[in-house]
C-alpha positions as CSV (number, residue, x, y, z in Angstrom):
1,M,37.4,-24.7,-71.7
2,K,35.2,-23.0,-74.5
3,A,32.9,-20.3,-73.5
4,M,29.8,-18.7,-74.9
5,I,28.5,-15.9,-74.8
6,L,24.5,-14.6,-75.4
7,A,24.2,-11.6,-77.1
8,A,20.8,-12.8,-79.7
9,G,18.3,-10.4,-77.8
10,L,16.5,-7.6,-78.7
11,G,17.6,-5.0,-76.1
12,T,14.3,-3.5,-75.5
13,R,15.4,-2.2,-72.1
14,M,18.0,-0.1,-73.9
15,R,15.7,1.6,-76.7
16,P,16.6,4.3,-78.2
17,L,20.3,2.6,-78.3
18,T,19.4,-0.3,-79.2
19,D,17.6,0.8,-82.5
20,T,20.2,1.2,-84.9
21,C,23.2,-0.8,-82.6
22,P,23.3,-4.1,-80.8
23,K,23.1,-4.1,-77.0
24,P,26.6,-6.2,-77.2
25,L,28.2,-3.4,-79.4
26,L,27.1,-0.3,-77.1
27,P,30.5,1.3,-75.9
28,V,31.5,1.6,-72.6
29,G,34.4,1.9,-71.5
30,G,36.0,2.6,-74.7
31,K,34.8,-0.3,-76.6
32,P,32.1,-2.3,-77.4
33,L,30.7,-4.1,-73.9
34,I,31.0,-7.8,-75.7
35,E,34.6,-6.6,-76.0
36,H,35.0,-6.2,-72.3
37,H,34.0,-10.2,-72.3
38,L,36.7,-11.1,-74.9
39,A,39.4,-9.8,-73.5
40,R,39.0,-11.2,-69.6
41,L,38.2,-14.6,-71.8
42,A,41.4,-14.4,-73.4
43,R,43.7,-13.4,-70.0
44,A,41.7,-16.5,-68.5
45,D,43.5,-18.5,-71.5
46,I,39.8,-19.6,-72.8
47,K,40.6,-19.8,-77.2
48,E,37.2,-20.9,-78.3
49,V,34.1,-19.2,-77.7
50,V,30.8,-19.1,-79.2
51,I,28.4,-16.4,-80.1
52,N,24.8,-16.6,-80.1
53,V,23.5,-13.9,-82.5
54,S,20.1,-12.7,-84.3
55,Y,19.4,-9.0,-83.6
56,R,21.7,-7.0,-86.0
57,A,23.6,-10.2,-85.7
58,E,25.9,-8.9,-89.0
59,Q,26.6,-6.0,-87.3
60,I,27.9,-8.4,-84.4
61,I,29.6,-10.2,-86.6
62,R,31.3,-8.0,-88.8
63,A,32.3,-6.3,-85.9
64,L,34.6,-9.0,-84.1
65,G,35.7,-11.2,-87.2
66,D,36.9,-14.6,-86.6
67,G,38.6,-13.1,-82.8
68,R,41.9,-13.1,-84.3
69,R,42.4,-10.0,-83.0
70,F,41.5,-11.0,-79.1
71,G,43.9,-13.9,-79.6
72,I,41.0,-16.5,-79.5
73,T,38.4,-18.5,-82.3
74,L,35.1,-16.7,-82.2
75,H,32.3,-18.8,-83.9
76,Y,28.4,-18.1,-84.1
77,S,25.2,-19.4,-83.7
78,R,22.8,-18.0,-85.6
79,E,19.1,-17.6,-85.0
80,S,16.7,-16.8,-87.4
81,T,14.4,-15.5,-84.2
82,P,15.5,-15.3,-80.7
83,L,15.8,-19.1,-78.9
84,E,15.9,-17.3,-75.2
85,T,18.8,-18.7,-73.0
86,G,17.6,-22.0,-72.6
87,G,16.8,-22.8,-76.3
88,G,19.9,-21.1,-77.7
89,I,22.3,-22.6,-75.5
90,Q,21.0,-25.7,-77.1
91,A,20.8,-24.4,-80.6
92,A,24.6,-23.7,-79.7
93,L,25.5,-27.3,-78.4
94,P,27.2,-28.5,-81.9
95,L,29.4,-25.8,-81.7
96,L,30.5,-26.4,-77.7
97,G,31.1,-30.1,-77.7
98,E,30.2,-32.0,-74.9
99,A,32.4,-30.9,-72.0
100,P,31.2,-28.4,-69.6
101,F,31.6,-24.5,-70.6
102,L,31.6,-21.1,-69.2
103,L,28.7,-19.4,-69.9
104,I,28.6,-15.2,-70.3
105,N,25.1,-13.1,-70.5
106,G,26.2,-10.6,-73.3
107,D,24.6,-7.7,-71.1
108,V,26.4,-8.1,-67.7
109,W,30.0,-6.7,-67.0
110,C,31.7,-8.5,-64.8
111,E,35.7,-8.0,-63.6
112,A,35.7,-11.6,-62.9
113,L,35.1,-15.1,-64.0
114,P,33.6,-17.5,-61.9
115,D,36.2,-20.6,-60.9
116,T,36.3,-23.0,-63.8
117,Q,37.4,-26.3,-62.0
118,A,35.0,-25.8,-59.8
119,L,31.8,-28.2,-61.6
120,G,31.7,-30.9,-59.0
121,E,30.7,-34.5,-60.0
122,G,27.2,-34.4,-60.7
123,D,26.4,-31.1,-61.1
124,L,24.8,-29.4,-63.8
125,A,25.7,-25.5,-63.3
126,H,28.1,-24.0,-61.3
127,L,26.6,-20.2,-60.6
128,L,28.4,-16.6,-60.0
129,L,26.8,-15.2,-57.8
130,V,27.0,-11.5,-56.4
131,D,25.7,-8.7,-53.4
132,N,22.3,-7.8,-54.4
133,P,22.1,-4.3,-56.6
134,D,19.5,-1.6,-55.5
135,H,17.3,-2.4,-58.9
136,H,16.9,-6.0,-57.7
137,P,16.7,-5.7,-53.5
138,Q,15.3,-9.5,-53.2
139,G,18.2,-10.9,-55.1
140,D,17.9,-15.2,-56.8
141,F,19.1,-17.6,-54.5
142,S,20.5,-18.3,-51.5
143,L,23.8,-19.9,-50.6
144,Q,25.0,-22.5,-48.3
145,R,28.5,-24.2,-48.0
146,G,29.2,-24.0,-51.6
147,R,25.0,-24.7,-52.7
148,V,22.7,-23.1,-54.7
149,A,19.3,-23.2,-53.7
150,A,16.1,-21.5,-54.9
151,D,15.0,-20.4,-51.3
152,G,16.5,-19.4,-48.2
153,E,18.1,-16.8,-46.9
154,P,20.3,-15.1,-47.2
155,R,19.9,-13.6,-50.8
156,L,22.5,-13.3,-53.5
157,T,21.6,-12.2,-56.8
158,F,22.6,-14.3,-60.5
159,S,25.4,-12.5,-61.8
160,G,24.8,-14.2,-65.4
161,L,28.4,-15.7,-65.5
162,S,28.1,-19.6,-64.6
163,L,29.3,-22.6,-65.6
164,I,27.1,-25.4,-67.5
165,D,27.1,-28.8,-68.3
166,P,25.3,-29.0,-71.7
167,A,23.3,-32.3,-70.2
168,L,21.0,-29.3,-68.4
169,V,19.6,-28.6,-71.8
170,A,20.6,-30.5,-74.2
171,N,17.4,-33.0,-74.3
172,E,14.9,-30.5,-73.8
173,P,12.0,-30.2,-76.9
174,R,13.8,-28.0,-79.9
175,G,12.8,-24.4,-80.0
176,A,13.2,-21.5,-77.5
177,F,12.8,-21.9,-73.9
178,A,14.1,-20.2,-70.9
179,L,17.1,-21.5,-69.0
180,A,16.2,-20.5,-65.2
181,P,13.3,-23.3,-64.8
182,L,16.1,-25.2,-65.3
183,L,18.3,-24.2,-63.3
184,K,15.3,-24.7,-60.3
185,S,15.0,-27.3,-61.3
186,A,18.6,-28.8,-60.7
187,M,18.9,-26.9,-57.5
188,R,16.1,-29.0,-56.6
189,Q,18.3,-32.0,-57.4
190,G,21.0,-30.2,-55.6
191,R,23.3,-30.4,-58.6
192,V,24.0,-26.9,-58.9
193,S,27.1,-25.0,-57.0
194,G,27.9,-21.5,-56.9
195,E,30.6,-18.9,-55.5
196,H,30.1,-15.3,-54.5
197,F,32.1,-12.8,-55.8
198,A,31.4,-9.4,-54.0
199,G,33.9,-7.5,-56.6
200,H,32.3,-4.9,-59.1
201,W,29.2,-6.1,-61.3
202,V,26.9,-4.1,-63.3
203,D,23.8,-5.2,-64.8
204,V,23.9,-3.4,-68.0
205,G,20.1,-3.5,-68.5
206,T,19.6,0.0,-69.1
207,P,21.0,3.0,-70.9
208,A,21.7,4.9,-67.0
209,R,23.6,1.9,-65.8
210,L,25.1,1.9,-69.1
211,A,26.5,6.0,-68.3
212,A,26.9,4.4,-65.0
213,L,29.8,1.6,-65.8
214,D,30.9,4.2,-68.5
215,K,31.8,6.8,-66.1
216,H,33.1,3.9,-63.4
217,L,35.2,2.5,-66.3
218,A,36.8,6.3,-66.9
219,G,38.2,6.2,-63.7
């Protein structure tokens, strides 16, 4: 299985830290945020990873290179302007191939990955859901008997880690588009499964949360 890390965003919520450094390269726990993902993927025996890049793309490419020092092979999907989540995935499909792949938002930190064998026949996505953080108490989706719905209770938060079937985005019009509406449409069709992860997870979306994660990782 291949993986994709979403790393093309402008990182506006992280300013001024991202004025000169792309968010994936912000240091936390002694190394750039994105390197935590790469190390975890290598431990899971995932050998090929696609990273979409746009804002300060060359900094990311210079920092990570071809991936050999992490024990993986890196490919880069370049975007002249950010294509949002859905459009970025669609543009990277020639590098990802036709099989389901692991998708990771570059601005989260999680001590686990989704079950890579969990995407059922006919499903378009499998989501890792977490307990609602203080900054997002209303959650995103409900999880009942392994199926994810946009409505219902209790609510959980989408972690930003998932398994995706390329068919979810392949036939959309080219250009920038969001992933969330496509996920919700697939949920209405009963084609999204999920699992609940209760361990440590952080949406590294602000300088304060980055600092808190750095303190946590320092022990």
